[in-house]
N, C-alpha and C positions, 0 to 999 in steps of 0.2 A: 087421392092424399090430401090434405091440408096444408094450405101453407100459409105457414107462419109469419107475421110482418112483425120485425125487430126493430123499432123508431132509434135512433142514435141520436143522442143528447149531443152531439156534437153542435150540431146548428141552432141549439138553444141560448138563452142569455145565463151563464152561469151564476151573475148575481140574483139571478131570480128561479133556480131552477125548481123550487118547490113548485112554482107555477107550471111550470113545464111539467114535471112529474104527475100534477096533477089532473092536466089535461090528457096524458097519457093514461091514467088509470081509469080516466073516461070511457075510453075507446075499445074496437075491437081487437088493439093487438093482445097478444100473447105475450111480447117479451118486450124489453126497455132493453136497449145496446150499449153498454159503455164504451169508450173507446180510451183505453189507459195508455198517453205517452210519455214515454221520459226524457224527451230532445236529447236522446242520445241513439238508440235503436231508430227512431224516426226524426225528423227536423222537427219537432214542435213539441210540445207541454201542454198537460192539459190537466189532471185532477191525479189524487191518491186514494188508497181505500178509506181513510177519514169520511172525504166527499161520498163516495158511497153509502159505507154505514152510517150517514148521519139521513141518506134518503131511503135506506131501508123500511123504518116506520110509515114512510108514507103511500106504501100502495103491496099490495100481493104478485104483483106481476113479476113474472120470469125475470131475475138481472142476469143479462146476458153481457158476460165481461170480457172484453176480449184485451189483451196485454201485447202493447206494443212497447214491449222495453226488455232490456238487458238484465242478467240478476234474477231472475223470474225466482232462481229456489229461495232467493234472500229473500224476498217478499212474497213471497206463495202463502204463508199464514197470515198476514195480514187481509189481502181479499178475502182467502176462506172465512175470516172472523165479520168481516163487513159484511157480510149478509149474499156472497155470491150462488148463483144457481148455477153457472156455468160458468167457467172458466177455459175462455184458450190462451195462449199464449203460440209463439211463432216458432215454426221447424227451423227459419235462418241462426237463431240464436247460439250462441258455442256451449252447452251445458246439456247434460245428463237427459235427454227427453223421455223414456221409458219412468226415470226415477220421477219427474216432474207428475204424468201422468199417474202415475202409482199414486204420489203423495196426496192429488188432487178427490180421484175416487176411494180413498181411506177415509175420508171425511164427505161422502155421500153426495159428492159435487161430481156433475157430467163435467167431462174434460174434451177439449178441443185442441184441435193441431189447424194454426192457419197460413197460410202459405202466400208470398208474395208473386206478382206476376210471373216472373222469372221462373220459379219453382215447381219442375216439375213432377207429373205422378209417379214418377219410378222414382222419385226422392223420397217420396213420403209415403209409399206402396205400404211399406211394412208397418207403420203407425196406424194405418185406418183398422188393422184388425183388433186396437185396443182402446182407441178416442170413441167417441157418444159422438162427433161433428168434426166435421173439416170446414174453416171460412177460406173461399178462394178469394182471394182481393181482384177486385177487376179494376182497380187500380191503382198507382202508386201509394203505400200508406202514410200517413202525414197528416192529410189536411182533406177538409170536408169538400165538395163542391167540385171534385173531377170531374172528368167527363168519363163514363165508360169506357174500355176497353176490349171493345169487342173482337179482339183475337183473343181472349181467354173462354170464349166460347165451346172450344172444340177440348178445354181441359175441361169444363165442367163435365160434356157428354164424355169423358175418359172418366174421370173417376168417377161418375154414376153408373158405367157399365158395369166396371172395375167393384166397385158396392155387392151391385145387381148377381156379378158372375160367381161372388164369393159369400153370397147370402147375407152381408154384414149390416148389421144395425147402425147403421152412421148418417146423420142431418148433414145435409150440402147446404151453408148460407153462404150466400154471396154479400160480400160488403167492397160499395163505390159504386158512384152513379146510377144507383136503382131510380128507375119511373116508371111508368105503366107499362113501355116500349121495352127499355132491356128488362125489367123484372121480368116479362112476357117471355123472352129470348130464355133466361135462364131455369123459368119454370119447366118450361120446353124441352129445356137440355137435360132437367133431372135434379134442379134444385129443389129445396121446399124450406129452404126459410131466406125472407130478403131480408137485408137492414136496409133502411131507408132514413135518409139525416135531411140534405140541405134539400131536396124536390118537399117533404111535408113542411119542414119550415118555412118553405116562400109563400108557403100558400093564410088564407087568413084567420081561420079556422084550423088548428091543430088537429082537436079532435075527431073535426069531423073529417079534414086530409084524409087522417089514419085510417079511419070507417070505411071512405071512399075506397083507399087501397086494398085494404081485407077485402073488402064484398067483392071488388074486382078479380081477384085470384081465389075468390073460395064462395 
């Protein structure tokens, strides 16, 4: 199975994001990952739907939008209209999750559910039968550059086994502390999408670094 690389623009400069998108557009990455934070669900504030919309015309890459926000239902239409190809929201919000999944899919957009490190398979099991992907956070969400939480590997394995046992068509995406070593552990455990942010932006050439990571896993 192909491993999809989804570079997170969180590591880039927001004042020169068109350059970042251009560099990623030239890379072998299939996705571009947008970490949307509201300063409430997580202790950080990033950007909203207009920011995504402004960048949509700059590339044909898949926009992998990760909503780390409360009140998803109130803002969902804005992220749909912004040009998202995948919209993932968190299990831990206090909303009707099935209703949100249905709304996303009605717009011919893939729906995903994300879980924090302390959330278990048992809690999200039923939603795996209706979503297209699950994001397993391997850091506490909120800030880039954190260290990979190795205790999440067993969760990745458990979720992968459950998906296989039930013949579900669900991608497993890992977000947090991804590099060659941690990415390898995740892929061996059943993941097929890797979000990489700080690791890529620390390199001197973003396009080449992204290509090198992609080629390492494919």
